[in-house]
N, C-alpha and C positions, 0 to 999 in steps of 0.2 A: 142539207140541201147542197146541190151542186151548182157552183158558180159558172155562168156562161157569159162570155163577152161577145157582143154582136156589133158589127159596124155597118153603117150605111153612108152613102155619099150622095149629096144633093147636087145635081147638075141642073142649072137654071138658065134658060135662054130668055134673057130680059127683053129682047126685041119682040119676040113672039109670045111672051108671058107663058112659057111652057117649061115643064119639068120632065126629065127622063125617068120613065117608070118601067119596071119589069113585071111580067105576069108569072106568078109562082104556081107551078103545077100542083103541088101538094095541097094547097088550100084554095086554089082557083081565085086568087086575089092579086091585086097590084100593090107594089111597094117600090121604094127607092132601091136601086141595086145595092146588095150587101149580103152579109152572112156572118157566120161564126168565125171568130179569131182562132187560128190553129196554134198549137203549141210551138213556142219559140218565135212567134210573129209579133211585131209591134202592131198597134191599132192601125197606123197608117199603112203598113205593109199589107195588112189584111184588107183594108178598104181598097187599095190599089189592085190587089189580086182579085177580089170579088168583082170589081168593076170590069176587069179584063175578061174574067170567066163568063160573066153574065151578059156583057154587051159587046165585047171585042175592043172597047175603047181603052186607051192609055190616058190616065188622068194625073194631074198634080193635085194631091190631097192637101187641103188647106186647114183652116181653123175649125174648131169644134163649134157646131151650131146648137146642139142639144144633147143632153144626157137624160135618158129615161131608164126606168127600172121596173121590173115586174117579177112576181112569183108565178111561175108556170109549171104546174105539176110539182115535181121535186127539184125544179131548177130555179135559181135566183139569177135572173137575166139582167144584164146591164147593156143598154143600147146607146151607142155613141154615133151621132150623126155629124158628118163632116161636110164642109163645103168643098166642091171640086171644080176643076177646070180641065177641059179636054185638051190634051197635047198632041194626040195622034190617033188615027184609026177611023173606022166606020162601024156602024152598028151591025155586028154579026154575032149571034149568040154562040158561045163556046160550050156552055154547060146546058146541053139540050135535055139532060135527065131531069133537071129541076126548073128550068126556065122555058116557058112556052112562047113568050113574045117580049119584045122591048120596043117602046115607042115614046115619042114626045107627046105629052098630054097637057092640056091647058091646066093652069094652076088651080082653078076652081074644081075641076074633076079630080085632080090629084089630092086636093084637100079632103074630098069626100072619102077617098080610100085610106086616108091617114088621120083619123080624128084624134089620135094620141098626141099630135103636135098642137098644143093649145095655141090658138091664134093663127094656125095654119102656116103655110109656106111663107107668107108675107112676114110673119113674126120671126121665122128662122132667118130670113134674109137680112133682118135688122140686127140680129144678135150674133156675136162670135166671141170665142174665147181662144187665145193662143194654145196650141198643142205643142208640148215640148217632150221629146224622148230624152231622158237623162242618162241613157246608157244602161 
């Protein structure tokens, strides 16, 4: 099996109880902004790059909120979800080949698109584990 590392970043607007989501063209679904880690990239670098490509936003990538794992075809995928905070920019999709739309979605609707987060977004917001790149 081929190992694939995938990163996502959760941007949560507490005041409006909304989550930033992107619409993926390939599967016509909604997810958190994210994607595959490229060779030579750290998880945080990949999360930052993917956010910029998919939404135009610059973010500070924080703690790990979730680690999920799946066998998909001949791939062994590891999914790392990080907490994020917007530091600059406005929503403008850069990667128009794979992303159809980006929007703030209420937490309940976002949870419906992401059943693999047991307990939903609310559970993610309560859990975090420090991320440390050791060189």
